[in-house]
C-alpha positions as CSV (number, residue, x, y, z in Angstrom):
1,M,-10.6,-32.1,-70.8
2,N,-11.9,-33.9,-67.7
3,P,-12.8,-37.4,-68.6
4,K,-15.7,-37.8,-66.1
5,P,-18.2,-35.4,-67.7
6,A,-17.0,-36.4,-71.2
7,C,-17.8,-39.9,-70.5
8,I,-21.1,-39.0,-69.0
9,V,-22.0,-37.1,-72.2
10,I,-20.7,-39.9,-74.4
11,H,-22.7,-42.7,-72.8
12,G,-25.7,-40.4,-72.5
13,S,-25.6,-39.6,-76.1
14,T,-27.6,-42.8,-76.8
15,F,-30.7,-40.8,-75.9
16,F,-30.2,-37.8,-78.2
17,A,-27.4,-38.2,-80.8
18,P,-26.0,-41.6,-80.7
19,V,-23.5,-41.1,-83.8
20,L,-22.8,-37.5,-83.8
21,V,-21.6,-37.0,-80.1
22,P,-19.2,-39.9,-80.0
23,L,-17.8,-38.9,-83.3
24,L,-17.2,-35.2,-82.2
25,F,-15.5,-36.4,-79.0
26,Y,-13.3,-38.9,-80.9
27,F,-12.1,-36.1,-83.4
28,L,-12.0,-33.2,-80.9
29,S,-10.3,-34.9,-78.0
30,D,-6.7,-35.4,-77.6
31,Q,-6.8,-38.0,-74.6
32,P,-6.6,-41.5,-75.5
33,Y,-9.1,-42.6,-72.7
34,I,-11.9,-40.4,-74.1
35,K,-11.0,-41.5,-77.7
36,E,-11.5,-45.1,-76.6
37,K,-14.7,-44.5,-74.8
38,A,-16.1,-42.5,-77.7
39,M,-15.2,-45.2,-80.3
40,E,-16.7,-48.0,-78.0
41,A,-20.0,-46.1,-77.7
42,L,-20.2,-45.3,-81.5
43,L,-19.6,-49.1,-82.3
44,F,-22.1,-50.1,-79.6
45,H,-24.7,-47.7,-81.0
46,I,-24.1,-48.8,-84.5
47,L,-24.2,-52.4,-83.5
48,M,-27.4,-52.2,-81.6
49,G,-29.0,-50.1,-84.4
50,V,-28.1,-53.0,-86.9
51,A,-29.4,-55.7,-84.5
52,I,-32.7,-53.8,-84.1
53,A,-33.1,-53.2,-87.7
54,I,-32.5,-57.1,-88.7
55,S,-34.8,-58.1,-85.8
56,S,-37.4,-55.8,-87.1
57,F,-37.2,-57.4,-90.4
58,L,-37.4,-60.8,-88.8
59,M,-40.8,-60.0,-87.5
60,I,-42.0,-61.5,-90.8
61,V,-41.1,-64.9,-89.3
62,L,-42.2,-63.9,-85.8
63,I,-38.7,-64.4,-84.2
64,G,-38.3,-60.6,-84.4
65,F,-41.1,-60.0,-81.9
66,V,-38.7,-61.6,-79.2
67,L,-35.5,-60.0,-80.4
68,V,-36.5,-56.4,-80.7
69,P,-37.5,-56.0,-77.1
70,I,-34.3,-57.8,-76.0
71,F,-32.0,-55.6,-78.1
72,S,-33.9,-52.5,-77.1
73,I,-33.4,-53.3,-73.4
74,I,-29.8,-53.9,-74.1
75,A,-29.4,-50.7,-76.2
76,I,-30.8,-48.6,-73.1
77,Y,-29.2,-50.7,-70.2
78,Y,-25.6,-50.5,-71.0
79,P,-25.4,-46.7,-71.8
80,I,-27.1,-46.1,-68.3
81,K,-24.7,-48.5,-66.7
82,G,-21.8,-46.5,-68.4
83,I,-23.2,-43.2,-67.0
84,V,-23.5,-44.6,-63.5
85,R,-19.9,-46.1,-63.7
86,A,-18.7,-42.7,-65.0
87,L,-20.3,-40.8,-62.1
88,Q,-18.5,-43.3,-59.8
89,E,-15.2,-42.9,-61.7
90,K,-15.1,-46.7,-62.3
91,P,-14.0,-48.2,-65.6
92,F,-16.7,-49.4,-67.9
93,H,-16.5,-51.4,-71.3
94,Y,-19.3,-52.0,-73.5
95,P,-19.8,-55.6,-74.3
96,I,-18.7,-57.2,-77.5
97,V,-17.1,-53.9,-79.1
98,H,-14.6,-53.4,-76.4
99,G,-12.3,-55.9,-78.0
100,W,-12.7,-54.2,-81.3
101,V,-11.2,-50.9,-80.0
102,R,-7.6,-51.1,-79.3
């Protein structure tokens, strides 16, 4: 399996199936690089989902009105950056979760 289109699909999955696609690539691929990118994307999507959910709850005390847009922009920006880097065949790592995947 060619890593370039696989990484494009993994990073782009944030817009249509943020959990399912990385899981499929993780379990069906035999290449360590693709497995690493799939796990990074999965953890990033889960982390952003939790952050947005907590921020939504914090709207009760008004801080959530600031945090939800910030986390939403982050959740959209980094997958797009990953797609662009995959198209250029440059390495890309999601912030925070890259250290978790080893």
